[in-house]
C-alpha positions in Angstrom: 23.4 -25.5 83.5 23.5 -24.0 80.0 22.8 -27.4 78.6 19.7 -27.7 80.8 18.5 -24.3 79.6 19.0 -25.2 76.0 17.3 -28.5 76.6 14.4 -26.8 78.3 14.0 -24.3 75.6 14.1 -27.0 72.9 11.3 -28.9 74.7 9.3 -25.7 74.9 9.8 -25.0 71.1 8.9 -28.6 70.3 5.6 -28.3 72.3 4.8 -25.0 70.6 5.5 -26.5 67.2 3.3 -29.5 68.0 0.5 -27.2 69.0 0.8 -25.3 65.7 0.8 -28.6 63.8 -2.3 -29.7 65.7 -4.2 -26.5 64.8 -3.2 -26.9 61.2 -4.5 -30.4 61.1 -7.8 -29.3 62.6 -8.2 -26.6 60.0 -7.2 -29.0 57.2 -9.7 -31.6 58.6 -12.5 -29.0 58.5 -11.8 -28.3 54.9 -11.6 -32.0 53.9 -14.5 -33.1 55.9 -16.7 -30.2 57.1 -19.3 -32.5 58.7 -16.8 -34.3 60.8 -17.1 -33.4 64.5 -13.6 -33.0 65.8 -14.5 -31.2 69.0 -12.5 -32.8 71.8 -14.6 -34.7 74.3 -15.0 -32.7 77.5 -15.9 -35.0 80.3 -16.6 -33.5 83.7 -16.1 -35.4 86.9 -19.4 -36.5 88.2 -20.2 -36.8 91.8 -21.1 -40.3 93.0 -24.8 -40.1 94.0 -27.7 -42.5 93.9 -30.7 -41.6 91.8 -28.8 -39.7 89.1 -31.1 -38.9 86.2 -30.9 -41.4 83.4 -29.7 -40.2 80.0 -31.9 -42.8 78.2 -35.4 -44.0 78.9 -35.3 -47.8 78.4 -38.5 -49.9 78.2 -37.4 -53.2 79.8 -40.4 -55.0 78.2 -39.7 -53.7 74.7 -36.0 -54.4 74.9 -36.6 -57.8 76.3 -39.0 -58.6 73.5 -36.2 -57.7 71.0 -33.7 -59.9 72.9 -35.8 -62.9 73.6 -35.6 -64.8 70.3 -38.0 -67.2 68.7 -38.0 -69.9 71.4 -38.6 -68.1 74.6 -41.9 -69.9 75.1 -40.3 -73.4 75.5 -37.7 -71.9 77.8 -40.5 -70.6 80.0 -42.0 -74.2 80.0 -38.7 -75.5 81.3 -38.6 -72.8 84.0 -42.2 -73.4 85.0 -41.8 -77.2 85.2 -38.9 -77.0 87.7 -40.5 -74.1 89.6 -43.6 -76.4 90.1 -41.4 -79.3 91.3 -39.3 -78.0 94.3 -38.1 -81.5 95.1 -36.3 -81.5 91.7 -34.4 -78.3 92.4 -30.7 -78.8 93.4 -30.0 -77.9 97.0 -26.9 -75.9 98.0 -25.4 -78.8 100.0 -25.6 -82.2 98.2 -23.3 -85.2 98.0 -21.8 -86.4 94.7 -23.9 -89.6 94.6 -27.2 -87.8 95.6 -26.5 -85.1 92.9 -26.1 -87.7 90.2 -29.3 -89.4 91.1 -31.1 -86.1 91.3 -29.7 -85.1 87.8 -31.1 -88.3 86.3 -34.5 -87.7 88.0 -34.5 -84.1 86.6 -33.8 -85.3 83.1 -36.4 -88.1 83.1 -39.0 -85.8 84.8 -38.5 -83.0 82.2 -38.9 -85.5 79.3 -41.6 -87.8 80.6 -43.6 -85.6 82.9 -42.8 -82.1 81.6 -43.3 -83.1 78.0 -40.1 -81.4 76.8 -38.5 -83.7 74.2 -35.1 -82.1 73.3 -33.9 -84.9 71.0 -36.5 -84.2 68.5 -35.0 -80.8 67.8 -31.3 -81.9 67.6 -31.5 -82.4 63.9 -34.9 -80.8 62.9 -34.7 -77.5 64.8 -31.3 -77.0 66.5 -32.1 -73.4 67.5 -35.0 -74.8 69.7 -32.7 -77.4 71.1 -30.1 -74.9 72.1 -32.8 -72.7 73.7 -33.9 -75.7 75.8 -30.2 -76.4 76.7 -29.7 -72.8 77.9 -32.8 -73.0 80.1 -32.0 -76.4 81.5 -28.4 -75.3 82.3 -29.7 -72.4 84.3 -31.6 -74.8 86.5 -28.5 -76.9 87.1 -25.4 -76.8 84.9 -24.9 -80.5 85.7 -28.3 -81.2 84.3 -27.5 -79.2 81.2 -24.4 -81.2 80.5 -26.1 -84.5 81.2 -28.8 -83.6 78.8 -26.1 -82.6 76.3 -24.4 -86.0 76.7 -27.6 -87.9 76.2 -29.0 -86.0 73.2 -26.3 -83.9 71.5 -23.4 -86.3 71.9 -24.7 -89.9 72.3 -27.9 -89.2 70.4 -26.3 -86.8 68.0 -23.6 -89.3 67.0 -26.2 -91.9 66.2 -28.3 -89.7 64.0 -25.5 -87.7 62.4 -22.8 -90.4 62.0 -25.2 -93.3 61.4 -27.8 -94.1 58.8 -31.5 -94.9 58.7 -31.1 -98.3 60.3 -29.5 -96.7 63.4 -32.1 -94.0 63.6 -35.0 -96.5 63.4 -33.5 -98.7 66.0 -32.3 -96.2 68.6 -34.2 -92.9 68.2 -37.2 -93.6 70.5 -35.1 -95.1 73.2 -32.7 -92.2 73.3 -35.6 -89.7 73.1 -37.5 -91.1 76.2 -34.2 -91.9 78.1 -34.8 -95.7 78.0 -31.4 -95.8 76.3 -29.1 -93.6 78.4 -25.8 -93.4 76.6 -22.2 -92.1 76.5 -19.9 -90.5 74.0 -16.6 -92.3 74.4 -14.0 -90.3 72.5 -11.5 -88.9 75.0 -8.7 -91.3 76.2 -6.3 -91.1 79.1 -3.4 -90.2 76.7 -5.4 -88.4 74.0 -8.0 -85.6 74.2 -7.5 -82.9 71.6 -5.6 -85.1 69.2 -8.5 -87.4 68.2 -6.5 -88.9 65.3 -4.1 -90.2 67.9 -6.7 -92.4 69.6 -5.5 -95.9 70.3 -8.7 -97.9 70.9 -9.0 -100.6 68.2 -12.0 -102.0 66.4 -10.9 -105.1 64.3 -13.3 -106.7 61.9 -13.7 -110.5 62.1 -15.1 -111.8 58.8 -15.7 -115.2 60.2 -18.3 -114.0 62.7 -19.3 -110.7 60.9 -18.4 -108.7 64.1 -16.1 -106.0 65.2 -13.8 -106.7 68.2 -13.3 -103.6 70.4 -10.0 -103.6 72.4 -8.2 -101.2 74.7 -4.6 -102.1 73.9 -3.0 -100.3 76.8 -3.8 -98.1 79.8 -3.2 -94.9 77.7 -6.2 -96.0 75.6 -8.6 -96.1 78.5 -11.7 -94.0 77.7 -11.6 -91.2 80.2 -14.0 -88.5 81.5 -16.9 -90.2 79.8 -20.2 -88.6 80.9 -23.0 -91.0 81.9 -20.5 -93.9 82.0 -20.0 -94.3 85.8 -23.6 -94.9 86.8 -26.4 -94.5 84.2 -25.1 -95.3 80.7 -26.2 -98.5 78.9 -24.6 -97.7 75.5 -21.5 -95.9 74.3 -20.5 -94.4 71.0 -16.9 -95.6 71.0 -14.4 -93.9 68.7 -11.7 -96.3 67.6 -9.3 -97.1 64.8 -11.0 -99.4 62.3 -8.7 -102.3 61.4 -9.5 -104.5 58.4 -7.7 -107.8 57.7 -5.6 -107.7 54.6 -6.6 -110.6 52.3 -3.2 -111.4 50.8 -1.3 -111.3 54.2 -1.9 -111.9 57.8 -1.7 -108.2 58.6 -4.4 -105.5 59.0 -5.0 -102.1 57.4 -5.7 -99.0 59.5 -8.7 -97.2 58.0 -8.7 -94.4 60.5 -11.0 -93.4 63.4 -14.6 -94.5 63.1 -17.5 -94.5 65.6 -19.2 -97.7 66.9 -22.3 -98.3 69.1 -21.1 -100.5 72.0 -23.6 -101.8 74.7 -21.9 -101.5 78.1 -24.6 -102.6 80.6 -27.4 -105.1 80.5 -30.7 -103.5 79.6 -32.7 -105.2 82.3 -30.5 -105.6 85.3 -28.0 -102.8 84.5 -25.0 -105.1 85.1 -21.8 -104.3 83.3 -21.5 -106.5 80.2 -18.7 -109.1 79.7 -15.4 -107.6 78.5 -16.4 -104.1 79.6 -14.7 -102.6 82.7 -16.1 -99.4 84.1 -14.7 -97.2 86.9 -15.8 -93.9 88.4 -13.6 -90.9 87.7 -14.7 -89.6 91.2 -15.3 -86.1 92.6 -14.6 -83.2 90.3 -14.1 -79.5 90.7 -17.6 -79.0 89.4 -20.5 -80.7 87.5 -20.7 -83.4 90.1 -24.2 -84.3 89.0 -22.6 -85.8 85.9 -21.3 -89.4 86.4 -18.0 -89.3 84.5 -16.3 -92.7 84.2 -13.5 -94.6 82.6 -13.9 -97.6 80.2 -11.7 -100.5 79.3 -12.7 -103.0 76.5 -11.3 -106.5 76.4 -12.3 -108.2 73.1 -15.8 -106.9 73.2 -17.7 -108.2 70.2 -20.4 -106.1 68.5 -22.4 -106.7 65.3 -21.1 -105.2 62.0 -24.3 -103.1 61.9 -23.1 -101.2 65.0 -20.6 -99.3 62.9 -22.0 -95.8 62.4 -21.5 -96.0 58.7 -22.6 -92.7 57.1 -19.0 -91.8 55.9 -17.6 -95.3 55.6 -18.9 -98.9 55.6 -17.6 -102.5 55.7 -19.3 -105.2 53.7 -19.9 -108.8 54.8 -16.7 -109.9 53.1 -14.7 -107.2 54.8 -14.4 -104.7 51.9 -14.4 -101.0 52.8 -16.4 -98.4 50.9 -16.7 -94.7 51.3 -17.9 -91.7 49.3 -14.9 -89.8 50.7 -11.5 -90.6 49.2 -9.1 -90.4 52.2 -8.8 -91.0 55.9 -8.3 -87.2 56.5 -11.5 -86.4 54.5 -13.5 -89.0 56.4 -12.1 -87.8 59.7 -12.9 -84.1 58.9 -16.5 -85.1 57.9 -17.0 -87.1 61.1 -15.8 -84.3 63.4 -17.7 -81.7 61.3 -21.0 -83.5 62.3 -20.1 -83.0 65.9 -19.6 -79.2 65.8 -23.0 -78.7 67.4 -21.4 -79.3 70.8 -19.3 -76.2 70.4 -22.2 -74.2 69.2 -24.2 -75.3 72.3 -21.3 -74.5 74.7 -20.9 -71.0 73.3 -24.6 -70.4 73.6 -24.9 -71.9 77.1 -21.8 -70.0 78.3 -23.6 -66.7 77.5 -26.5 -67.9 79.6 -24.2 -68.5 82.5 -22.7 -65.0 82.0 -26.1 -63.5 82.0 -27.0 -65.0 85.4 -23.7 -63.8 86.9 -24.0 -60.3 85.5 -27.6 -60.0 86.7 -26.7 -61.0 90.3 -23.6 -58.8 90.5 -25.3 -55.8 88.9 -28.4 -55.9 91.1 -26.4 -56.4 94.2 -24.1 -53.5 93.2 -27.2 -51.2 92.9 -28.5 -52.4 96.2 -25.4 -52.3 98.3 -24.5 -48.9 99.8 -21.1 -48.0 101.3 -19.6 -44.7 102.3 -20.5 -41.4 100.7 -19.9 -37.6 101.0 -19.7 -36.2 104.6 -23.0 -36.0 106.4 -24.9 -37.4 103.4 -26.5 -40.8 102.8 -24.3 -43.7 101.7 -24.2 -44.3 97.9 -24.6 -47.4 95.8 -21.3 -49.2 95.2 -22.1 -49.1 91.5 -21.8 -45.3 91.7 -18.1 -45.9 92.3 -16.0 -45.7 89.1 -14.0 -48.8 90.0 -17.2 -51.0 90.3 -18.5 -49.6 87.0 -15.1 -50.5 85.4 -15.5 -54.1 86.6 -19.1 -54.7 85.6 -20.3 -52.3 82.9 -17.9 -53.5 80.1 -18.9 -57.1 81.2 -22.6 -56.2 80.8 -21.9 -54.7 77.4 -20.0 -57.9 76.4 -22.9 -60.1 77.5 -25.1 -58.2 75.1 -22.5 -58.5 72.4 -22.1 -62.3 72.9 -25.9 -62.7 73.0 -26.3 -61.4 69.4 -23.1 -63.2 68.2 -24.3 -66.6 69.4 -27.8 -66.1 68.1 -26.2 -65.6 64.7 -24.1 -68.7 65.2 -27.1 -70.8 66.0 -29.0 -69.5 63.0 -26.0 -70.3 60.7 -25.7 -73.8 62.3 -29.4 -74.5 61.7 -29.1 -73.3 58.1 -26.0 -75.5 57.7 -27.9 -78.6 59.0 -30.6 -78.1 56.4 -28.5 -77.0 53.3 -25.3 -79.1 53.9 -23.6 -76.3 52.0 -19.8 -76.9 52.1 -19.0 -73.2 52.3 -21.4 -72.7 55.2 -20.0 -75.8 56.9 -16.5 -74.2 56.8 -17.9 -70.9 58.2 -19.8 -72.6 61.0 -16.7 -74.7 61.9 -14.5 -71.5 62.2 -17.2 -69.5 64.0 -18.1 -72.2 66.5 -14.4 -72.9 67.3 -13.6 -69.2 67.8 -16.8 -68.2 69.7 -16.7 -71.2 72.0 -13.1 -70.5 72.9 -13.4 -66.7 73.3 -16.7 -66.6 75.1 -16.1 -69.5 77.6 -12.7 -68.0 78.5 -14.3 -64.6 79.0 -17.1 -66.0 81.1 -14.7 -68.0 83.3 -12.7 -64.8 84.1 -15.9 -62.8 84.6 -17.4 -65.2 87.1 -14.4 -64.5 89.4 -14.7 -60.8 88.8 -18.4 -60.9 89.8 -17.7 -62.9 92.9 -15.1 -60.3 93.9 -17.4 -57.4 93.0 -20.0 -58.7 95.5 -17.5 -58.8 98.4 -18.1 -61.2 101.2 -21.7 -61.9 100.2 -20.5 -63.1 96.8 -18.6 -65.8 98.7 -21.8 -67.3 100.2 -22.7 -70.5 98.3 -26.3 -69.5 98.3 -25.5 -66.6 96.0 -24.2 -69.1 93.4 -20.9 -67.6 92.1 -18.9 -70.5 93.5 -21.0 -73.2 91.9 -21.3 -71.2 88.6 -17.6 -70.8 88.5 -16.8 -74.4 89.3 -19.4 -75.9 87.0 -18.5 -73.6 84.1 -14.8 -73.9 84.4 -14.6 -77.1 82.3 -16.4 -75.3 79.4 -12.9 -74.1 78.5 -11.7 -77.6 77.9 -14.3 -80.0 76.7 -15.6 -80.0 73.1 -12.1 -78.7 72.2 -9.5 -77.1 74.3 -9.7 -73.3 73.9 -6.1 -72.9 72.9 -6.4 -75.6 70.3 -9.6 -74.1 68.9 -8.0 -70.7 68.6 -5.2 -72.2 66.6 -7.7 -73.7 64.2 -9.2 -70.2 63.7 -5.7 -68.8 63.1 -4.9 -71.6 60.6 -8.1 -70.9 58.7 -7.3 -67.1 58.6 -3.9 -67.9 57.2 -5.5 -70.1 54.6 -7.9 -67.4 53.6 -5.0 -64.9 53.5 -3.2 -67.1 51.1 -6.4 -67.5 49.0 -6.7 -63.7 48.7 -3.3 -63.3 47.2 -3.8 -66.3 44.9 -7.0 -64.7 43.6 -9.3 -67.4 45.1 -12.8 -66.9 46.5 -13.3 -66.1 50.1 -16.2 -67.3 52.2 -18.7 -65.1 53.9 -17.0 -65.1 57.4 -13.9 -63.6 56.0 -15.5 -61.0 53.8 -13.6 -58.1 55.2 -10.3 -59.6 54.1 -11.6 -59.6 50.5 -13.3 -56.2 50.6 -10.7 -54.0 52.2 -7.6 -55.9 53.2 -5.4 -53.6 51.1 -6.8 -50.5 52.8 -6.2 -52.0 56.3 -2.6 -52.8 55.4 -2.0 -49.2 54.1 -0.2 -46.7 56.3 -2.6 -45.1 58.8 -4.0 -41.7 57.8 -2.2 -39.1 60.0 -5.3 -36.9 60.0 -7.9 -39.4 61.1 -5.4 -40.8 63.6 -5.9 -37.6 65.6 -9.7 -37.2 65.3 -11.0 -37.3 68.9 -14.6 -36.0 68.6 -17.3 -38.1 70.3 -19.3 -38.5 67.1 -16.3 -39.9 65.4 -15.3 -42.3 68.2 -18.9 -43.5 68.5 -19.2 -44.0 64.7 -19.6 -47.8 64.1 -17.5 -47.4 60.9 -14.5 -46.2 62.9 -15.0 -48.9 65.5 -15.3 -51.8 63.1 -12.4 -50.4 60.9 -10.2 -50.2 64.0 -11.0 -53.9 64.9 -10.4 -55.1 61.4 -7.2 -53.0 61.0 -5.7 -54.7 64.0 -6.7 -58.2 62.7 -5.3 -57.5 59.3 -2.0 -56.2 60.7 -1.7 -59.2 63.0 -2.5 -61.5 60.1 0.1 -60.0 57.7 2.8 -59.9 60.4 2.3 -63.4 61.5 2.4 -64.7 57.9 5.7 -63.0 57.4 7.1 -64.4 60.7 6.0 -67.9 59.9 7.6 -67.8 56.4 10.8 -66.5 58.0 11.0 -69.1 60.8 9.9 -72.1 58.7 13.2 -71.8 56.8 15.2 -72.7 59.9 12.7 -74.4 62.3 10.4 -76.2 59.9 6.6 -75.8 59.8 5.9 -77.1 63.3 8.8 -75.2 64.9 7.8 -72.0 63.2 4.2 -72.4 64.3 5.3 -72.9 67.9 7.6 -69.9 67.8 4.7 -67.7 66.7 2.0 -69.4 68.8 1.1 -66.5 71.1 0.9 -64.2 68.0 -1.4 -66.7 66.4 -3.7 -66.9 69.4 -3.9 -63.1 69.5 -4.8 -63.0 65.8 -7.6 -65.5 66.3 -9.1 -63.5 69.3 -8.9 -60.3 67.3 -10.8 -61.9 64.4 -13.5 -63.2 66.7 -13.8 -59.8 68.4 -14.3 -58.2 65.0 -17.0 -60.7 64.2 -18.8 -60.1 67.5 -18.7 -56.3 67.0 -20.0 -56.7 63.4 -23.0 -58.7 64.7 -23.7 -56.3 67.5 -23.7 -53.3 65.1 -26.2 -55.2 62.9 -28.4 -55.9 65.9 -28.4 -52.2 66.8 -29.4 -51.2 63.3 -32.2 -53.8 63.1 -33.9 -52.7 66.4 -37.0 -50.7 65.4 -37.8 -49.3 68.8 -36.0 -46.0 69.2 -35.4 -46.2 73.0 -34.2 -49.8 72.8 -32.0 -48.9 69.9 -30.4 -46.0 71.8 -29.7 -48.3 74.8 -28.2 -51.0 72.5 -26.1 -48.3 70.7 -24.8 -47.1 74.1 -23.8 -50.6 75.1 -22.3 -51.4 71.7 -20.1 -48.3 71.9 -18.9 -49.3 75.3 -18.1 -52.8 74.1 -16.1 -51.4 71.1 -14.2 -48.6 72.8 -13.4 -50.7 75.8 -11.8 -53.4 73.6 -9.9 -50.7 71.7 -8.6 -49.1 74.9 -7.6 -52.6 76.3 -5.3 -53.0 73.3 -4.4 -49.4 72.8 -0.7 -50.3 72.7 -1.2 -52.1 69.4 -2.9 -49.1 67.8 -0.3 -46.7 69.2 2.6 -48.8 68.0 1.5 -48.4 64.3 0.3 -44.8 64.7 -3.3 -45.8 64.0 -4.3 -43.7 67.1 -2.4 -40.6 68.1 -1.8 -39.8 71.8 -4.6 -37.3 72.0 -7.0 -39.7 70.4 -6.0 -42.5 72.8 -6.7 -40.2 75.7 -10.1 -39.3 74.3 -11.0 -43.0 73.9 -10.1 -43.6 77.5 -12.2 -40.7 78.8 -15.1 -41.6 76.6 -15.0 -45.2 77.8 -15.1 -44.2 81.4 -18.1 -41.9 80.6 -19.9 -44.6 78.7 -19.4 -46.9 81.8 -21.2 -44.2 83.8 -24.0 -43.8 81.3 -24.5 -47.6 81.1 -24.6 -47.6 84.9 -27.6 -45.3 84.8 -29.6 -47.8 82.9 -28.0 -51.0 84.3 -31.1 -52.1 86.1 -33.2 -52.0 83.0 -30.4 -53.7 80.9 -30.2 -56.7 83.2 -33.9 -56.9 83.7 -34.2 -57.2 79.9 -32.6 -60.6 80.1 -35.9 -61.6 81.6 -34.5 -64.1 84.1 -37.0 -64.7 86.9 -35.8 -64.9 90.5 -36.4 -68.6 90.6 -33.9 -69.0 87.8 -31.1 -66.7 89.1 -31.8 -68.1 92.7 -29.5 -65.7 94.5 -30.9 -63.7 97.4 -28.6 -60.8 96.7 -29.7 -60.7 93.1 -33.5 -60.6 93.4 -35.4 -58.2 91.2 -37.2 -56.5 94.1 -34.3 -54.9 95.9 -36.4 -54.4 99.0 -36.6 -58.1 99.5 -32.9 -59.0 99.0 -31.6 -58.7 102.5 -34.8 -60.2 104.1 -34.5 -63.3 101.9 -30.8 -63.6 102.7 -31.4 -63.4 106.5 -34.3 -65.9 106.3 -32.0 -68.4 104.6 -29.5 -68.1 107.4 -32.3 -68.6 109.9 -33.4 -65.2 111.3 
């Protein structure tokens, strides 16, 4: 009993001492920084009720104009074309074979009748190409992928990996879809590890031809879009084998790309030596005809080698401006980075559609309420706000981040600057991985947030989720891509301590790495005022502090484990740590671009709305990883509590302008195509019942 009294008294004294310390810190803070608002955030519980006054007046038109970008006009041309051709719109219920034929008709119609020529922009104006791709994907994601295979992959490989002779011969046919083609990289046994591909291209100096062979079943080209039904050509990635003049052997020159005809141009019959099979029904994207290819001694002219980075002369001699297989391989894959840029950008487009539908439905749907009073909107419930409002904020954040990525990619294509190439490679890998993973999870959340009506196929969550799911895998598995980002971060970390130059993407490592790695300030760790928590400098510093800590700690761990496990074993031991590091870096980049977008917005009300959404994005991310900040005393308990309360309040504030925020995406009802997500709420249920047959 006495021990309990002593213990109780000790706890009481500790609490009193802590209060005294807190008061002293507050007074000291006022002396050190008199303009700093350290007033605690007082958040009152707000009654759920529809029609609550908005804290910000948002002009949807003005905000939409700021968001829309330079190429909205051509997107509207795409929307208008398909809206005028109802027979080309994809029905809810359609078989695999019908969907494939419809997809081809959609693509041919858009190009030949609609006058939209995406291929012309792949190299000349990539930003315009990606804008078209986003619009086309919103019509039917299968169509978006089929267009990407035709122009970005098959067409892109010809113009980016080939030379003038290839462009002159194939450009027009690819452009008008007379030459439908494939991109045959992935094999049954190898996807991410492209250097491990087993397909062989052996040069025959007697006939001046390459002989394409599939040496075993593991080397079958697999999941090749456009191959099963429509493709007439394929860009085939294979190991180039050159005969050795002084022996009977061959020399492996590494993976190269070759144009291989696979079907007859007139009768569409499979050509001799080529075997094609259908990969069959998939989880999603069944409008894309994925197939498998086998090559049995298929001969192609020497000119069919896409020879920008390496060439073979008539007498079998190899020449290249790049000194090694690894350099040539890196240059080849570097030219294909546009696919990742496009997927990140398109994934944001999918997320916009889902968020628009879920938010509008949540504003429309009413359930329960105070006794003897009208029912309230389900978005008035804190739980629904918690599901959807941070997602809405993330959608805005991703929008600005991918716009920046597209701009950098376009700049890279024009300048060919090596430093910019490295930046775009890292950003495209990280943003593609991070955004597609987030969108995949969000699609399930949106479906759940819309209850039973979200399960109806007509409201699109099922098809969006199934079609988008593979975005996490193709153009680079997300886990592999995040490891590339982590590896580049470690390389830059090493450069910093060797006194080397850092590229633009990693500027914060150069500018303030030392301050991020210093011990947290015990005074600022306790600041909990709203002005401080909503200060973009605090938010960005917090993100970068986490990244810097993760980077330093994983570097130490890798060094330690490599002594006993070797390089590969150490990397595998630290793999989850490395993935977290990469995600943290990408989140820092996204926030940086969002903050810049807020500052650059000239309209006061739009800027206020964007600032609100940006604050929610930042504080929600900090709260989601609050354990990391608490573990290193970057955030004291009182500050953590204040962040949580403010995040909940910001969710409520964003809810009050949610309709305006989703309307600013400027997606017409014939694009979202979900009865529960129509812009005019009064028509939602009537459209829904008409579809059923009432």
